[in-house]
C-alpha positions as CSV (number, residue, x, y, z in Angstrom):
1,K,0.0,0.0,0.0
2,N,1.2,3.4,-0.9
3,P,-0.3,6.1,1.4
4,L,0.3,9.1,-0.9
5,G,-3.2,10.4,-0.1
6,V,-4.7,13.4,-1.8
7,E,-1.7,15.8,-1.2
8,G,0.8,13.3,-2.6
9,I,-1.4,12.7,-5.6
10,R,-1.6,16.4,-6.2
11,Y,2.1,16.7,-6.2
12,V,2.6,13.8,-8.6
13,I,0.0,15.2,-11.0
14,D,1.3,18.7,-10.9
15,N,4.7,17.4,-12.0
16,L,3.7,14.9,-14.7
17,D,4.4,17.3,-17.5
18,N,8.1,17.0,-16.7
19,L,8.0,13.4,-17.7
20,Y,8.0,13.7,-21.4
21,D,8.2,10.0,-22.2
22,L,5.7,8.7,-19.6
23,T,3.4,6.0,-21.1
24,F,2.6,4.0,-18.0
25,L,1.1,5.4,-14.8
26,D,0.3,3.1,-11.8
27,L,-1.5,4.8,-9.0
28,E,-2.9,1.7,-7.4
29,E,-3.7,1.8,-3.7
30,T,-2.5,5.4,-3.3
31,N,-5.4,6.4,-1.1
32,M,-6.4,9.2,-3.5
33,E,-10.1,8.6,-3.1
34,D,-12.5,10.9,-4.9
35,E,-10.8,14.2,-4.1
36,G,-7.4,13.1,-5.4
37,F,-8.9,11.3,-8.5
38,L,-11.0,14.4,-9.4
39,Y,-8.0,16.6,-9.0
40,F,-6.2,14.3,-11.4
41,V,-9.0,14.2,-13.9
42,N,-9.5,17.9,-13.9
43,N,-5.8,18.7,-14.2
44,M,-4.6,16.2,-16.8
45,S,-2.6,18.1,-19.5
46,D,-3.4,17.5,-23.1
47,G,0.1,16.1,-23.5
48,F,-0.5,13.5,-20.8
49,K,-3.8,12.5,-22.3
50,Q,-2.1,12.0,-25.6
51,M,0.9,9.9,-24.5
52,I,-0.4,7.7,-21.7
53,E,-0.8,4.0,-22.8
54,S,-1.4,2.3,-19.5
55,F,-3.3,3.7,-16.5
56,N,-4.0,2.0,-13.2
57,V,-6.1,3.5,-10.4
58,A,-7.2,0.2,-8.9
59,N,-8.1,0.1,-5.2
60,N,-8.6,3.8,-4.5
61,S,-12.2,4.0,-3.3
62,I,-13.3,6.0,-6.3
63,S,-17.0,6.6,-6.5
64,S,-19.4,6.3,-9.5
65,E,-19.7,10.1,-9.6
66,S,-15.9,10.4,-10.1
67,I,-16.0,7.7,-12.7
68,V,-18.6,9.8,-14.6
69,E,-16.2,12.8,-14.5
70,F,-13.3,10.5,-15.7
71,S,-15.4,9.3,-18.6
72,K,-15.6,12.9,-19.9
73,V,-11.9,13.0,-20.5
74,L,-11.3,9.3,-21.2
75,G,-12.2,9.8,-24.9
76,D,-9.3,12.2,-25.2
77,M,-6.7,9.6,-24.1
78,A,-6.1,8.4,-27.7
79,S,-3.0,6.3,-26.9
80,L,-4.6,4.4,-24.0
81,K,-4.4,0.6,-24.4
82,E,-4.7,-0.6,-20.8
83,L,-7.1,0.6,-18.1
84,N,-7.4,-0.8,-14.6
85,L,-10.3,0.4,-12.5
86,A,-10.5,-2.7,-10.3
87,N,-12.1,-2.4,-6.9
88,N,-13.5,1.1,-7.4
89,E,-17.2,1.8,-8.0
90,I,-19.1,1.8,-11.3
91,A,-22.3,1.1,-9.5
92,T,-24.7,3.5,-11.3
93,L,-26.3,3.3,-14.7
94,D,-24.9,6.7,-15.5
95,A,-21.4,5.7,-14.7
96,S,-21.6,2.5,-16.7
97,N,-23.2,4.2,-19.7
98,K,-20.6,7.1,-19.7
99,M,-17.8,4.6,-19.4
100,A,-19.3,2.5,-22.2
101,S,-19.5,5.6,-24.5
102,A,-15.9,6.7,-23.7
103,L,-14.5,3.2,-24.2
104,S,-16.2,2.7,-27.6
105,G,-14.0,5.3,-29.3
106,L,-10.7,3.9,-27.9
107,E,-8.4,1.0,-29.0
108,I,-8.3,-0.5,-25.5
109,T,-6.7,-3.9,-25.4
110,K,-6.8,-4.6,-21.7
111,L,-9.6,-3.6,-19.3
112,N,-9.9,-4.6,-15.6
113,I,-13.2,-3.8,-14.0
114,R,-13.1,-6.6,-11.4
115,G,-14.8,-5.7,-8.2
116,T,-16.4,-2.5,-9.4
117,L,-19.9,-3.2,-8.0
118,L,-21.1,-3.0,-11.6
119,L,-24.8,-4.1,-11.3
120,C,-26.5,-2.1,-13.9
121,G,-25.6,-1.1,-17.4
122,I,-23.3,-4.1,-17.9
123,E,-25.0,-4.9,-21.2
124,N,-24.1,-1.4,-22.6
125,L,-20.6,-1.6,-21.3
126,V,-19.9,-5.0,-22.8
127,D,-21.6,-4.2,-26.1
128,S,-19.5,-1.1,-26.4
129,L,-16.1,-2.7,-25.9
130,P,-13.9,-2.1,-28.9
131,N,-12.9,-5.1,-31.1
132,S,-9.3,-4.4,-30.0
133,I,-9.9,-5.8,-26.6
134,T,-7.8,-8.9,-25.9
135,H,-7.9,-9.0,-22.1
136,L,-11.0,-8.4,-20.0
137,E,-11.1,-8.9,-16.2
138,I,-14.6,-8.7,-14.9
139,C,-16.2,-10.2,-11.8
140,L,-20.0,-9.8,-11.6
141,P,-22.5,-10.7,-8.9
142,P,-25.2,-13.1,-10.0
143,V,-27.5,-10.2,-11.0
144,G,-24.9,-9.0,-13.5
145,L,-24.3,-12.4,-14.8
146,R,-28.0,-12.9,-15.6
147,A,-28.1,-9.6,-17.4
148,L,-25.1,-10.7,-19.6
149,K,-26.8,-14.0,-20.5
150,K,-29.9,-12.3,-22.0
């Protein structure tokens, strides 16, 4: 566990533009929660959005509302190939639909949404996955599994 917290995440994000060749960013278990994640989402430079290929924010207690905000900029991350949102919350239909819409325009090859409490909107999310997907980690409760089988 890396207890950077909100202030540590702010420092990292404020200095990302100095890393000109950064393609992989792993912020798993940094305790950023919603405040740190929203700061990140709202302060990503265009350069960062264009160059990042792999982004991991698993295990950060990020809420559905913050996932909705992230979805608004996700479509601008044209180079993104791998996204790990595991053990955060995509528990609302709005979050699921916004994520589905954003993912449909990307060439994602690896997506991890294991443990995201995804109960509604799973059909839209799965239907919108790009043909480029080669690795999908998903763990659904029985309700979600029944929806997929329809």
